[in-house]
A tleap script that builds the chain and sets N, CA, C and O, in Angstrom:
source leaprc.protein.ff14SB
mol = sequence {
  NMET HIE PHE ASP LEU PHE ASP ASN MET PRO
  ASP VAL ASN ASN ALA CYS GLY ARG ASP GLY
  GLY GLY CYS GLY PRO ILE VAL ASP ASN VAL
  ALA GLY PHE THR ASN GLY GLN LEU PHE SER
  VAL LEU ASP GLU ASN THR THR ASP PRO GLY
  ILE TYR GLN ASN ARG ILE LEU ASN ASP LEU
  LEU PRO GLY SER GLY VAL MET ALA ALA ASP
  VAL ASN ALA LEU PHE ASN SER CTYR
}
set mol.1.N position { 3.987 -12.065 -0.537 }
set mol.1.CA position { 2.947 -12.951 -0.521 }
set mol.1.C position { 1.779 -12.357 -1.287 }
set mol.1.O position { 1.063 -13.040 -2.020 }
set mol.2.N position { 1.611 -11.021 -1.083 }
set mol.2.CA position { 0.514 -10.321 -1.799 }
set mol.2.C position { 0.600 -10.616 -3.348 }
set mol.2.O position { -0.378 -11.065 -3.946 }
set mol.3.N position { 1.709 -10.372 -3.932 }
set mol.3.CA position { 1.929 -10.627 -5.333 }
set mol.3.C position { 1.633 -12.068 -5.769 }
set mol.3.O position { 1.143 -12.337 -6.866 }
set mol.4.N position { 1.966 -12.990 -4.827 }
set mol.4.CA position { 1.827 -14.413 -5.122 }
set mol.4.C position { 0.349 -14.772 -5.154 }
set mol.4.O position { 0.011 -15.818 -5.707 }
set mol.5.N position { -0.532 -13.991 -4.609 }
set mol.5.CA position { -1.970 -14.338 -4.557 }
set mol.5.C position { -2.558 -13.932 -5.901 }
set mol.5.O position { -3.624 -14.450 -6.234 }
set mol.6.N position { -1.962 -13.049 -6.708 }
set mol.6.CA position { -2.637 -12.636 -7.936 }
set mol.6.C position { -1.731 -12.878 -9.200 }
set mol.6.O position { -2.250 -12.927 -10.315 }
set mol.7.N position { -0.466 -13.018 -9.034 }
set mol.7.CA position { 0.274 -13.210 -10.225 }
set mol.7.C position { 0.225 -14.666 -10.710 }
set mol.7.O position { -0.103 -15.553 -9.923 }
set mol.8.N position { 0.527 -14.921 -11.923 }
set mol.8.CA position { 0.670 -16.266 -12.377 }
set mol.8.C position { 2.007 -16.700 -12.740 }
set mol.8.O position { 2.186 -17.497 -13.661 }
set mol.9.N position { 3.031 -16.166 -11.994 }
set mol.9.CA position { 4.421 -16.474 -12.216 }
set mol.9.C position { 4.908 -17.369 -11.084 }
set mol.9.O position { 4.667 -17.089 -9.910 }
set mol.10.N position { 5.575 -18.418 -11.438 }
set mol.10.CA position { 6.073 -19.295 -10.241 }
set mol.10.C position { 7.331 -18.613 -9.627 }
set mol.10.O position { 8.145 -17.978 -10.298 }
set mol.11.N position { 7.402 -18.801 -8.343 }
set mol.11.CA position { 8.510 -18.302 -7.547 }
set mol.11.C position { 9.761 -19.177 -7.715 }
set mol.11.O position { 9.669 -20.404 -7.735 }
set mol.12.N position { 10.896 -18.551 -7.833 }
set mol.12.CA position { 12.239 -19.256 -7.877 }
set mol.12.C position { 12.989 -18.972 -6.691 }
set mol.12.O position { 14.088 -19.498 -6.521 }
set mol.13.N position { 12.433 -18.097 -5.763 }
set mol.13.CA position { 13.192 -17.770 -4.527 }
set mol.13.C position { 12.711 -18.646 -3.348 }
set mol.13.O position { 11.686 -19.322 -3.441 }
set mol.14.N position { 13.449 -18.616 -2.281 }
set mol.14.CA position { 13.065 -19.235 -1.060 }
set mol.14.C position { 12.485 -18.256 -0.081 }
set mol.14.O position { 12.807 -17.072 -0.186 }
set mol.15.N position { 11.682 -18.632 0.835 }
set mol.15.CA position { 11.247 -17.771 1.917 }
set mol.15.C position { 11.933 -18.307 3.145 }
set mol.15.O position { 12.055 -19.520 3.318 }
set mol.16.N position { 12.372 -17.431 3.979 }
set mol.16.CA position { 13.062 -17.799 5.206 }
set mol.16.C position { 12.310 -17.321 6.503 }
set mol.16.O position { 11.730 -16.238 6.581 }
set mol.17.N position { 12.379 -18.158 7.411 }
set mol.17.CA position { 11.594 -17.731 8.734 }
set mol.17.C position { 12.480 -16.651 9.426 }
set mol.17.O position { 13.711 -16.684 9.453 }
set mol.18.N position { 11.681 -15.678 9.988 }
set mol.18.CA position { 12.233 -14.593 10.681 }
set mol.18.C position { 12.912 -15.004 12.027 }
set mol.18.O position { 13.809 -14.344 12.552 }
set mol.19.N position { 12.383 -16.185 12.543 }
set mol.19.CA position { 12.868 -16.710 13.828 }
set mol.19.C position { 13.994 -17.710 13.640 }
set mol.19.O position { 14.307 -18.445 14.576 }
set mol.20.N position { 14.603 -17.769 12.489 }
set mol.20.CA position { 15.656 -18.688 12.238 }
set mol.20.C position { 15.257 -20.173 11.975 }
set mol.20.O position { 16.034 -21.119 12.105 }
set mol.21.N position { 13.964 -20.264 11.593 }
set mol.21.CA position { 13.378 -21.587 11.400 }
set mol.21.C position { 13.802 -22.237 10.078 }
set mol.21.O position { 13.333 -23.320 9.727 }
set mol.22.N position { 14.701 -21.554 9.352 }
set mol.22.CA position { 15.103 -22.214 8.034 }
set mol.22.C position { 14.508 -21.542 6.832 }
set mol.22.O position { 13.693 -20.623 6.919 }
set mol.23.N position { 14.950 -22.038 5.721 }
set mol.23.CA position { 14.440 -21.536 4.377 }
set mol.23.C position { 13.887 -22.610 3.588 }
set mol.23.O position { 14.290 -23.762 3.748 }
set mol.24.N position { 12.985 -22.314 2.742 }
set mol.24.CA position { 12.331 -23.384 1.856 }
set mol.24.C position { 11.713 -22.676 0.639 }
set mol.24.O position { 11.500 -21.464 0.619 }
set mol.25.N position { 11.442 -23.509 -0.369 }
set mol.25.CA position { 10.806 -22.959 -1.581 }
set mol.25.C position { 9.359 -22.452 -1.312 }
set mol.25.O position { 8.632 -22.974 -0.466 }
set mol.26.N position { 9.004 -21.438 -2.063 }
set mol.26.CA position { 7.700 -20.880 -1.963 }
set mol.26.C position { 6.771 -21.687 -2.905 }
set mol.26.O position { 7.035 -21.758 -4.105 }
set mol.27.N position { 5.717 -22.278 -2.386 }
set mol.27.CA position { 4.787 -23.055 -3.149 }
set mol.27.C position { 3.625 -22.127 -3.685 }
set mol.27.O position { 2.640 -21.875 -2.991 }
set mol.28.N position { 3.799 -21.639 -4.951 }
set mol.28.CA position { 2.954 -20.664 -5.446 }
set mol.28.C position { 2.057 -21.272 -6.489 }
set mol.28.O position { 2.437 -21.192 -7.657 }
set mol.29.N position { 0.967 -21.844 -6.232 }
set mol.29.CA position { 0.006 -22.312 -7.192 }
set mol.29.C position { -1.243 -21.503 -7.242 }
set mol.29.O position { -2.260 -21.970 -7.754 }
set mol.30.N position { -1.204 -20.274 -6.718 }
set mol.30.CA position { -2.301 -19.342 -6.588 }
set mol.30.C position { -2.211 -18.251 -7.538 }
set mol.30.O position { -1.161 -17.629 -7.696 }
set mol.31.N position { -3.306 -17.991 -8.194 }
set mol.31.CA position { -3.286 -16.751 -9.106 }
set mol.31.C position { -4.771 -16.413 -9.329 }
set mol.31.O position { -5.667 -17.222 -9.087 }
set mol.32.N position { -4.985 -15.147 -9.814 }
set mol.32.CA position { -6.231 -14.763 -10.228 }
set mol.32.C position { -6.970 -13.803 -9.290 }
set mol.32.O position { -7.923 -13.160 -9.730 }
set mol.33.N position { -6.564 -13.676 -7.992 }
set mol.33.CA position { -7.284 -12.675 -7.171 }
set mol.33.C position { -6.805 -11.316 -7.679 }
set mol.33.O position { -5.742 -11.220 -8.291 }
set mol.34.N position { -7.578 -10.285 -7.430 }
set mol.34.CA position { -7.235 -8.882 -7.797 }
set mol.34.C position { -6.809 -8.093 -6.587 }
set mol.34.O position { -7.071 -8.501 -5.456 }
set mol.35.N position { -6.147 -6.954 -6.807 }
set mol.35.CA position { -5.803 -6.217 -5.667 }
set mol.35.C position { -7.044 -5.784 -4.938 }
set mol.35.O position { -7.067 -5.795 -3.707 }
set mol.36.N position { -8.030 -5.420 -5.623 }
set mol.36.CA position { -9.335 -4.957 -4.984 }
set mol.36.C position { -9.906 -6.050 -4.076 }
set mol.36.O position { -10.393 -5.768 -2.982 }
set mol.37.N position { -9.845 -7.203 -4.509 }
set mol.37.CA position { -10.392 -8.417 -3.756 }
set mol.37.C position { -9.576 -8.516 -2.488 }
set mol.37.O position { -10.098 -8.565 -1.374 }
set mol.38.N position { -8.269 -8.543 -2.704 }
set mol.38.CA position { -7.372 -8.763 -1.519 }
set mol.38.C position { -7.445 -7.669 -0.527 }
set mol.38.O position { -7.424 -7.956 0.670 }
set mol.39.N position { -7.530 -6.417 -0.925 }
set mol.39.CA position { -7.678 -5.307 -0.031 }
set mol.39.C position { -9.102 -5.299 0.656 }
set mol.39.O position { -9.253 -4.844 1.790 }
set mol.40.N position { -10.120 -5.817 -0.076 }
set mol.40.CA position { -11.462 -5.897 0.536 }
set mol.40.C position { -11.499 -6.739 1.799 }
set mol.40.O position { -12.430 -6.539 2.579 }
set mol.41.N position { -10.652 -7.592 2.064 }
set mol.41.CA position { -10.718 -8.526 3.241 }
set mol.41.C position { -9.740 -7.957 4.367 }
set mol.41.O position { -9.609 -8.570 5.426 }
set mol.42.N position { -9.062 -6.776 4.113 }
set mol.42.CA position { -8.310 -6.189 5.067 }
set mol.42.C position { -9.016 -5.084 5.893 }
set mol.42.O position { -9.614 -4.211 5.265 }
set mol.43.N position { -9.001 -5.049 7.138 }
set mol.43.CA position { -9.557 -3.994 7.922 }
set mol.43.C position { -8.844 -3.956 9.287 }
set mol.43.O position { -7.887 -4.698 9.506 }
set mol.44.N position { -9.286 -3.136 10.152 }
set mol.44.CA position { -8.614 -2.904 11.456 }
set mol.44.C position { -8.569 -4.144 12.328 }
set mol.44.O position { -7.894 -4.193 13.356 }
set mol.45.N position { -9.340 -5.178 11.863 }
set mol.45.CA position { -9.301 -6.406 12.739 }
set mol.45.C position { -8.357 -7.471 12.089 }
set mol.45.O position { -8.192 -8.548 12.661 }
set mol.46.N position { -7.744 -7.195 10.923 }
set mol.46.CA position { -6.769 -8.093 10.325 }
set mol.46.C position { -5.445 -7.858 10.971 }
set mol.46.O position { -4.678 -7.018 10.500 }
set mol.47.N position { -5.152 -8.535 11.991 }
set mol.47.CA position { -3.998 -8.243 12.859 }
set mol.47.C position { -2.830 -9.232 12.652 }
set mol.47.O position { -1.714 -9.051 13.139 }
set mol.48.N position { -3.170 -10.276 11.901 }
set mol.48.CA position { -2.023 -11.226 11.682 }
set mol.48.C position { -2.344 -12.069 10.482 }
set mol.48.O position { -3.516 -12.218 10.137 }
set mol.49.N position { -1.307 -12.650 9.804 }
set mol.49.CA position { -1.442 -13.341 8.586 }
set mol.49.C position { -2.541 -14.465 8.633 }
set mol.49.O position { -3.202 -14.714 7.625 }
set mol.50.N position { -2.712 -15.077 9.707 }
set mol.50.CA position { -3.792 -16.162 9.836 }
set mol.50.C position { -5.177 -15.614 9.653 }
set mol.50.O position { -6.020 -16.290 9.062 }
set mol.51.N position { -5.447 -14.463 10.114 }
set mol.51.CA position { -6.714 -13.838 9.915 }
set mol.51.C position { -6.990 -13.470 8.449 }
set mol.51.O position { -8.083 -13.646 7.911 }
set mol.52.N position { -5.911 -12.944 7.847 }
set mol.52.CA position { -5.903 -12.663 6.473 }
set mol.52.C position { -6.253 -13.953 5.646 }
set mol.52.O position { -7.153 -13.956 4.805 }
set mol.53.N position { -5.541 -14.960 5.919 }
set mol.53.CA position { -5.625 -16.251 5.170 }
set mol.53.C position { -7.071 -16.734 5.350 }
set mol.53.O position { -7.684 -17.139 4.363 }
set mol.54.N position { -7.630 -16.712 6.532 }
set mol.54.CA position { -8.998 -17.136 6.733 }
set mol.54.C position { -9.989 -16.315 6.018 }
set mol.54.O position { -11.003 -16.848 5.569 }
set mol.55.N position { -9.772 -15.088 5.884 }
set mol.55.CA position { -10.643 -14.224 5.189 }
set mol.55.C position { -10.635 -14.497 3.708 }
set mol.55.O position { -11.662 -14.467 3.030 }
set mol.56.N position { -9.416 -14.769 3.223 }
set mol.56.CA position { -9.296 -15.171 1.780 }
set mol.56.C position { -10.057 -16.391 1.516 }
set mol.56.O position { -10.822 -16.459 0.554 }
set mol.57.N position { -9.862 -17.440 2.404 }
set mol.57.CA position { -10.534 -18.724 2.176 }
set mol.57.C position { -11.999 -18.584 2.381 }
set mol.57.O position { -12.731 -19.251 1.651 }
set mol.58.N position { -12.526 -17.800 3.282 }
set mol.58.CA position { -13.967 -17.779 3.501 }
set mol.58.C position { -14.710 -16.763 2.510 }
set mol.58.O position { -15.847 -16.994 2.098 }
set mol.59.N position { -14.028 -15.698 2.183 }
set mol.59.CA position { -14.753 -14.665 1.508 }
set mol.59.C position { -14.405 -14.602 -0.076 }
set mol.59.O position { -15.217 -14.206 -0.912 }
set mol.60.N position { -13.151 -15.024 -0.365 }
set mol.60.CA position { -12.738 -14.832 -1.733 }
set mol.60.C position { -12.725 -16.210 -2.495 }
set mol.60.O position { -12.970 -16.208 -3.701 }
set mol.61.N position { -12.457 -17.354 -1.855 }
set mol.61.CA position { -12.261 -18.565 -2.446 }
set mol.61.C position { -13.494 -19.074 -3.202 }
set mol.61.O position { -13.359 -19.557 -4.326 }
set mol.62.N position { -14.747 -18.975 -2.587 }
set mol.62.CA position { -15.816 -19.515 -3.271 }
set mol.62.C position { -16.118 -18.979 -4.615 }
set mol.62.O position { -16.332 -17.775 -4.752 }
set mol.63.N position { -16.150 -19.799 -5.616 }
set mol.63.CA position { -16.419 -19.442 -6.966 }
set mol.63.C position { -15.169 -18.868 -7.698 }
set mol.63.O position { -15.273 -18.485 -8.864 }
set mol.64.N position { -14.069 -18.810 -7.071 }
set mol.64.CA position { -12.845 -18.265 -7.646 }
set mol.64.C position { -12.066 -19.315 -8.555 }
set mol.64.O position { -11.271 -18.923 -9.409 }
set mol.65.N position { -12.307 -20.566 -8.354 }
set mol.65.CA position { -11.538 -21.590 -9.021 }
set mol.65.C position { -10.222 -21.860 -8.394 }
set mol.65.O position { -9.459 -22.676 -8.913 }
set mol.66.N position { -9.906 -21.215 -7.295 }
set mol.66.CA position { -8.629 -21.402 -6.624 }
set mol.66.C position { -8.963 -22.507 -5.505 }
set mol.66.O position { -10.037 -22.494 -4.904 }
set mol.67.N position { -8.014 -23.413 -5.285 }
set mol.67.CA position { -8.118 -24.415 -4.257 }
set mol.67.C position { -7.687 -24.025 -2.937 }
set mol.67.O position { -6.647 -23.371 -2.855 }
set mol.68.N position { -8.371 -24.346 -1.818 }
set mol.68.CA position { -8.024 -23.988 -0.519 }
set mol.68.C position { -6.583 -24.538 -0.227 }
set mol.68.O position { -5.759 -23.827 0.349 }
set mol.69.N position { -6.316 -25.715 -0.601 }
set mol.69.CA position { -4.973 -26.325 -0.424 }
set mol.69.C position { -3.870 -25.501 -0.984 }
set mol.69.O position { -2.782 -25.426 -0.413 }
set mol.70.N position { -4.138 -24.877 -2.104 }
set mol.70.CA position { -3.081 -24.070 -2.745 }
set mol.70.C position { -2.850 -22.768 -1.932 }
set mol.70.O position { -1.709 -22.330 -1.779 }
set mol.71.N position { -3.936 -22.159 -1.415 }
set mol.71.CA position { -3.828 -20.998 -0.581 }
set mol.71.C position { -3.077 -21.289 0.685 }
set mol.71.O position { -2.171 -20.563 1.096 }
set mol.72.N position { -3.506 -22.428 1.313 }
set mol.72.CA position { -2.755 -22.850 2.533 }
set mol.72.C position { -1.322 -23.082 2.277 }
set mol.72.O position { -0.476 -22.593 3.027 }
set mol.73.N position { -0.987 -23.841 1.201 }
set mol.73.CA position { 0.466 -24.102 0.888 }
set mol.73.C position { 1.216 -22.847 0.668 }
set mol.73.O position { 2.388 -22.767 1.036 }
set mol.74.N position { 0.568 -21.797 0.051 }
set mol.74.CA position { 1.260 -20.559 -0.161 }
set mol.74.C position { 1.569 -19.888 1.091 }
set mol.74.O position { 2.695 -19.432 1.289 }
set mol.75.N position { 0.551 -19.792 2.024 }
set mol.75.CA position { 0.798 -19.139 3.286 }
set mol.75.C position { 1.774 -19.874 4.180 }
set mol.75.O position { 2.552 -19.254 4.905 }
set mol.76.N position { 1.736 -21.161 4.131 }
set mol.76.CA position { 2.663 -22.087 4.834 }
set mol.76.C position { 4.099 -21.943 4.287 }
set mol.76.O position { 5.056 -22.265 4.991 }
set mol.77.N position { 4.252 -21.478 3.082 }
set mol.77.CA position { 5.583 -21.306 2.558 }
set mol.77.C position { 6.270 -20.107 3.248 }
set mol.77.O position { 7.493 -20.054 3.370 }
set mol.78.N position { 5.460 -19.180 3.677 }
set mol.78.CA position { 6.143 -17.958 4.221 }
set mol.78.C position { 6.129 -18.180 5.765 }
set mol.78.O position { 6.625 -17.338 6.514 }
savepdb mol mol.pdb
quit
């Protein structure tokens, strides 16, 4: 997922649920974040992907040109 937040290459693989929930295509319409930006929202209180997602939406999204719906679709793909 980390690479999908900054690369501009579409995914051709599927993501599969660890709990046996099935597999599906990765919806990757997100690009442009940097490693520095992504690591800046990680700290000891980032204990699950939902917290990470919310921090990206709240802290990095404004002014980035990335749409919230695209970030949500990417996270939901995993």
